[in-house]
C-alpha positions as CSV (number, residue, x, y, z in Angstrom):
1,M,114.2,88.5,3.0
2,C,112.6,86.2,0.5
3,S,108.9,86.0,-0.3
4,F,106.8,83.4,-2.1
5,V,103.4,83.9,-3.7
6,I,101.0,81.1,-4.5
7,G,97.9,81.6,-6.5
8,S,95.9,80.4,-9.5
9,K,94.2,81.9,-12.5
10,G,92.5,78.7,-13.3
11,K,93.1,75.0,-13.5
12,E,94.9,75.3,-16.9
13,S,97.3,78.1,-16.0
14,P,98.5,78.3,-12.4
15,T,100.4,81.4,-11.4
16,F,103.2,81.6,-8.9
17,A,106.3,83.6,-8.1
18,A,109.6,83.3,-6.5
19,C,111.6,86.2,-5.1
20,G,109.2,88.7,-6.6
21,V,109.3,87.2,-10.2
22,I,105.7,86.5,-11.2
23,S,104.9,84.1,-14.0
24,S,102.2,82.0,-15.6
25,L,103.2,78.5,-16.8
26,P,101.4,75.8,-18.7
27,V,100.4,72.7,-16.7
28,E,103.0,70.5,-18.3
29,S,105.9,72.8,-17.5
30,N,108.4,71.8,-14.8
31,L,110.5,74.9,-14.9
32,I,110.3,77.7,-12.3
33,P,111.4,81.3,-12.9
34,G,113.7,83.1,-10.6
35,D,116.8,81.9,-8.8
36,C,115.4,80.4,-5.6
37,N,116.6,76.8,-6.5
38,L,113.1,75.4,-6.0
39,V,112.4,71.9,-7.1
40,A,110.3,71.3,-10.2
41,I,106.6,71.3,-9.7
42,Q,104.1,69.1,-11.6
43,A,100.3,68.7,-11.5
44,L,100.0,72.2,-10.0
45,P,96.2,72.5,-10.7
46,V,95.4,69.6,-8.4
47,L,97.8,70.6,-5.6
48,M,97.0,74.3,-5.5
49,E,93.2,74.5,-5.4
50,F,92.5,77.5,-3.2
51,S,89.4,79.5,-3.3
52,A,89.5,83.3,-3.0
53,S,87.5,83.1,0.2
54,S,90.0,80.5,1.7
55,S,93.0,82.6,1.0
56,K,91.4,85.7,2.5
57,K,90.9,83.9,5.8
58,L,94.6,83.3,6.3
59,N,95.9,86.2,8.3
60,L,98.2,87.2,11.1
61,P,96.8,86.8,14.6
62,N,94.9,89.9,15.8
63,S,95.4,91.6,19.1
64,K,92.7,89.8,21.0
65,S,94.1,86.8,22.9
66,Y,92.1,83.8,24.1
67,Y,95.0,83.2,26.5
68,E,94.4,86.6,28.1
69,I,90.7,85.8,28.4
70,L,91.4,82.6,30.3
71,Q,94.2,84.3,32.2
72,V,96.9,81.8,31.3
73,Q,100.2,82.0,29.4
74,K,100.5,80.9,25.8
75,G,102.5,77.8,26.8
76,A,99.9,76.7,29.4
77,S,99.1,73.0,29.6
78,E,95.7,71.5,29.1
79,E,95.3,71.0,32.8
80,Q,96.2,74.6,33.6
81,I,93.8,75.8,30.9
82,K,91.0,73.6,32.3
83,R,91.6,74.8,35.9
84,S,91.6,78.5,34.9
85,Y,88.4,78.0,32.8
86,R,86.6,76.3,35.7
87,K,87.4,79.2,38.1
88,L,86.3,81.9,35.6
89,A,83.2,80.0,34.5
90,L,82.1,79.6,38.1
91,K,82.8,83.3,38.8
92,Y,80.9,84.7,35.7
93,H,78.2,82.1,35.4
94,P,74.8,83.7,34.7
95,D,73.2,81.8,37.6
96,K,75.4,83.8,39.9
97,N,75.1,87.1,38.1
98,H,71.4,87.7,37.5
99,G,70.8,90.8,35.3
100,N,74.5,91.4,34.9
101,D,75.0,91.8,31.1
102,E,78.7,92.4,31.5
103,A,79.1,89.0,33.3
104,T,77.0,87.3,30.7
105,K,79.3,88.7,27.9
106,K,82.4,87.7,29.9
107,F,81.0,84.1,30.4
108,A,80.4,83.8,26.6
109,E,84.0,85.0,25.9
110,I,85.4,82.5,28.4
111,N,83.5,79.6,26.8
112,N,84.5,80.6,23.3
113,A,88.2,80.8,24.4
114,Y,88.0,77.4,26.1
115,E,86.4,75.8,23.1
116,V,89.4,76.8,21.1
117,L,92.2,76.2,23.5
118,S,90.9,72.9,24.8
119,D,91.0,71.5,21.2
120,S,94.5,70.7,20.0
121,E,93.8,71.3,16.3
122,K,92.0,74.5,16.9
123,R,94.6,75.7,19.3
124,R,97.4,75.0,16.7
125,A,95.5,76.9,14.1
126,Y,94.9,79.8,16.5
127,D,98.5,80.0,17.6
128,R,99.7,80.2,14.0
129,Y,97.1,82.4,12.3
130,G,94.9,83.9,15.0
131,E,91.1,84.0,14.8
132,E,91.1,84.2,11.0
133,G,93.0,80.9,11.0
134,L,90.1,79.3,13.0
135,K,87.7,80.3,10.3
136,W,89.9,78.7,7.7
137,H,90.2,75.6,10.0
138,A,86.4,75.4,10.3
139,D,86.1,75.4,6.5
140,G,88.2,72.3,6.3
141,G,91.6,73.9,6.3
142,G,91.4,75.1,2.7
143,R,91.0,71.5,1.4
144,R,88.9,70.9,-1.7
145,G,88.5,67.8,-3.7
146,G,91.2,65.9,-1.7
147,G,93.8,68.6,-2.4
148,M,96.7,69.4,-0.2
149,D,96.3,72.2,2.5
150,L,98.5,75.2,2.8
151,E,100.9,73.7,5.3
152,D,101.4,70.7,3.0
153,I,102.2,72.8,0.0
154,I,104.6,75.0,1.9
155,K,106.4,71.9,3.2
156,T,106.4,70.2,-0.2
157,F,107.4,73.1,-2.5
158,F,109.4,75.4,-0.3
159,G,111.4,72.8,1.7
160,R,110.0,73.6,5.1
161,G,109.2,70.1,6.1
162,N,112.0,70.0,8.7
163,Q,112.0,73.6,9.8
164,D,110.9,72.7,13.3
165,E,113.9,70.4,13.6
166,Q,116.3,72.9,12.2
167,E,115.0,75.7,14.4
168,R,114.4,73.8,17.6
169,V,114.7,76.1,20.5
170,V,117.0,75.3,23.5
171,K,115.1,75.2,26.7
172,G,116.4,75.7,30.2
173,Y,116.1,73.1,33.0
174,D,112.8,72.6,34.8
175,I,113.0,73.2,38.6
176,I,111.0,70.8,40.7
177,V,110.2,71.7,44.3
178,D,108.4,69.4,46.8
179,L,105.5,71.2,48.5
180,D,104.2,69.6,51.7
181,A,100.4,69.6,52.1
182,T,98.2,68.3,54.8
183,L,95.0,66.4,54.1
184,E,93.2,69.4,55.3
185,D,94.9,71.5,52.6
186,L,93.9,69.1,49.9
187,Y,90.3,68.9,51.3
188,L,89.8,72.7,51.7
189,G,92.2,74.1,49.1
190,G,94.2,77.2,49.6
191,S,97.5,78.8,48.7
192,R,101.1,79.1,49.8
193,K,103.7,81.8,49.3
194,V,107.0,80.3,48.5
195,W,110.3,82.3,48.1
196,R,111.9,81.6,44.8
197,D,115.6,82.5,44.2
198,K,117.0,82.0,40.7
199,N,119.4,83.3,38.1
200,V,117.8,85.7,35.6
201,L,119.1,87.3,32.4
202,K,119.8,91.1,32.6
203,P,121.0,93.5,29.9
204,A,124.7,94.1,29.8
205,P,126.9,96.5,27.8
206,G,127.8,95.6,24.2
207,K,126.4,93.3,21.5
208,R,126.8,89.6,20.9
209,S,126.2,87.1,18.1
210,C,122.9,85.3,18.6
211,N,120.9,82.3,17.4
212,C,117.6,84.1,17.0
213,R,115.3,81.9,14.9
214,N,113.6,82.9,11.7
215,E,110.1,84.3,11.8
216,V,107.5,83.3,9.2
217,Y,104.8,85.8,8.3
218,H,101.6,85.0,6.2
219,K,99.6,87.5,4.3
220,P,96.8,87.3,1.7
221,I,97.5,89.7,-1.1
222,G,94.5,89.1,-3.4
223,P,91.9,86.7,-4.6
224,G,93.6,83.2,-4.7
225,M,97.0,84.7,-3.7
226,Y,98.9,84.0,-0.5
227,Q,102.3,85.4,0.4
228,M,104.8,84.0,2.9
229,F,107.7,86.0,4.3
230,T,110.7,84.3,5.9
231,Q,112.9,86.8,7.8
232,R,115.7,86.3,10.3
233,V,114.9,88.3,13.4
234,C,118.4,89.7,13.8
235,Q,122.1,88.8,13.4
236,E,123.2,90.1,16.8
237,C,121.5,90.9,20.1
238,Q,122.0,93.0,23.2
239,N,124.6,91.5,25.5
240,V,123.2,89.8,28.7
241,K,124.5,88.6,32.0
242,Y,123.1,86.4,34.8
243,A,122.0,88.0,38.1
244,R,120.5,86.5,41.2
245,E,116.9,87.6,41.8
246,G,114.3,86.4,44.3
247,K,110.5,86.8,44.6
248,F,107.5,85.2,46.3
249,V,105.5,82.8,44.2
250,T,101.9,82.1,45.2
251,V,101.1,78.4,44.7
252,D,97.4,77.5,44.6
253,I,96.5,74.1,46.1
254,E,93.2,73.1,44.5
255,K,90.6,71.0,46.3
256,G,91.1,67.3,45.6
257,M,94.7,67.5,44.4
258,H,96.6,64.2,44.8
259,D,100.0,63.3,46.1
260,G,102.6,63.8,43.3
261,Q,100.4,66.1,41.3
262,E,102.2,69.2,40.0
263,V,101.4,72.9,39.9
264,V,103.4,74.3,37.0
265,F,104.6,77.9,36.4
266,Y,105.5,78.0,32.8
267,G,108.7,79.9,31.9
268,E,109.7,80.3,35.6
269,G,112.4,77.7,35.6
270,E,116.1,78.2,34.7
271,Q,116.8,80.8,31.9
272,V,119.1,80.2,29.0
273,I,120.6,82.6,26.5
274,D,118.9,82.5,23.1
275,G,116.4,79.9,24.3
276,E,113.2,79.4,26.3
277,S,113.1,79.4,30.1
278,G,112.4,76.1,31.8
279,D,109.3,75.6,34.0
280,L,109.0,75.8,37.8
281,K,107.0,72.8,39.1
282,F,105.7,72.4,42.6
283,R,105.1,68.7,43.4
284,I,102.4,68.0,46.0
285,R,103.7,65.8,48.9
286,A,100.6,64.8,51.0
287,A,101.3,64.2,54.7
288,S,99.7,61.3,56.5
289,H,96.7,62.0,58.8
290,D,96.0,60.7,62.3
291,Q,92.3,60.1,61.7
292,F,91.7,59.7,58.0
293,K,93.3,57.7,55.3
294,R,92.8,58.7,51.7
295,E,92.3,56.2,48.8
296,G,91.6,58.0,45.6
297,N,88.7,60.3,46.2
298,N,87.5,58.3,49.2
299,L,88.3,58.6,52.9
300,H,88.6,55.8,55.4
301,T,88.5,55.9,59.2
302,T,88.0,53.6,62.1
303,V,85.6,54.1,65.0
304,T,85.7,52.0,68.2
305,I,82.4,51.1,70.0
306,T,81.6,49.2,73.1
307,L,80.0,45.7,73.1
308,A,76.8,47.3,74.4
309,E,76.8,49.8,71.6
310,A,77.4,47.1,69.1
311,L,74.4,45.2,70.4
312,V,71.8,47.9,70.9
313,G,73.0,50.8,68.7
314,F,74.6,54.2,69.5
315,E,74.6,57.9,68.8
316,K,78.0,59.2,67.5
317,T,79.4,61.9,65.2
318,I,82.8,62.3,63.5
319,K,84.5,65.6,63.2
320,H,85.5,66.0,59.5
321,L,88.6,67.8,58.0
322,D,86.7,71.1,57.8
323,K,85.3,70.6,61.3
324,H,81.7,69.8,60.3
325,L,80.2,66.8,62.0
326,V,79.2,63.6,60.3
327,D,76.4,61.6,62.0
328,I,77.2,57.9,62.1
329,S,74.5,56.9,64.6
330,T,72.5,53.7,64.3
331,T,69.7,51.9,66.1
332,G,70.7,48.5,64.9
333,S,73.5,46.1,65.8
334,T,77.0,46.4,64.5
335,K,79.4,43.5,63.7
336,P,83.1,43.7,64.5
337,K,85.0,45.0,61.4
338,E,81.7,46.1,59.8
339,V,82.2,48.9,57.2
340,R,79.6,51.5,56.4
341,K,79.6,54.0,53.6
342,F,78.6,57.7,54.0
343,E,78.1,59.1,50.5
344,G,79.5,62.4,49.6
345,E,81.6,62.7,52.7
346,G,84.9,61.9,51.1
347,M,87.5,64.1,49.3
348,P,86.5,66.7,46.7
349,M,87.1,65.4,43.2
350,Y,89.7,67.5,41.4
351,L,88.1,70.2,39.3
352,R,84.7,68.8,39.9
353,N,81.8,69.8,42.2
354,I,81.3,66.4,43.7
355,N,82.9,64.4,46.6
356,G,83.9,60.9,47.1
357,D,82.6,58.8,50.0
358,L,83.6,58.2,53.6
359,Y,84.0,54.6,54.7
360,V,83.9,53.9,58.5
361,T,85.2,50.6,59.9
362,F,83.8,49.7,63.3
363,E,85.9,48.0,65.9
364,V,84.1,46.4,68.9
365,L,85.7,46.7,72.3
366,F,85.0,43.7,74.4
367,P,84.9,44.1,78.2
368,T,88.2,43.2,79.9
369,P,86.9,42.1,83.4
370,V,85.9,38.5,83.6
371,L,82.2,38.0,83.8
372,T,80.7,36.4,86.9
373,Q,78.7,33.3,86.7
374,D,75.5,35.3,87.4
375,Q,76.3,37.7,84.5
376,K,77.0,34.9,82.2
377,T,73.6,33.3,83.0
378,K,71.7,36.5,82.4
379,L,73.5,37.0,79.0
380,K,72.6,33.5,78.0
381,E,69.0,34.2,78.9
382,I,69.0,37.5,76.9
383,L,70.9,36.3,73.8
384,G,69.8,32.7,73.8
């Protein structure tokens, strides 16, 4: 294990150490004590301007997890985080829990967690350093006077600029499963239980050589001092083997989902040795409907009326996807191919509390028997 300490006693005499050897050097020096083979460093006072308060805010993540609060895995996508937040926010909203202090507290925690995890920069800081890292991020990431931040200095002076590339983790294949859904399913929402059979890794006798990645630990050790530990997790691991295992997976179909949209179960795809599991993705395949056609968040349907109804009006209703009746009656005349809009009677908008519109196209059915001369004369008198 090798540790590095970065600090400063003042602009004229920066202090740093390599492999436990602590030294103070003049600004013009380009020599580094120890045997870590570090590159020469110049202009240290400008590059290493950390306040004591900033260094104290860099710490290991604590036990409280924003991911647990939002009930998602650490690798959850933005869409999954948003969907879970919406569910929990509706459940614990103060308007639905009058006088419930516990629900109010829970609602505040949910909003706080979502504020962090929905922001890519805040989420990155939280994933690396926990809640203390968020405080450091809020203070400008430790930057003062245009100086470099901690990540820049580590990359510049300790050769960690390409660590991500060097330690890129192998990931198993994603599994994509088509999930048939009716228009009623997408209108009402619901869930499906799907049997999932896959290869999983199980412990086996003996040891094996492994490719476990290095772990980096950050720790403040005093005013203006910051310590980084780089340690290999292990040289060998417990032997493993593949075994076939099955279980039911509950797939939530949210209201307003579209054809081709995916429901992702992170880490539930194919497993690989010394790597991350792939993802299991259920892809929505929307079935056609006999009565309604969907276009975006709107619904379209056709209603046939008689010539008399087209001329004098009619009273009619349409049975919707959830069985409620939509009144399409009119007292006026209706032209062939005329389209009328009924606001809010379309599909629910995904993750929103509003609906699209329903568009009804009217087809006029003309009488098939040939009119007599007397009927024609009367019609001319009425319509003429």
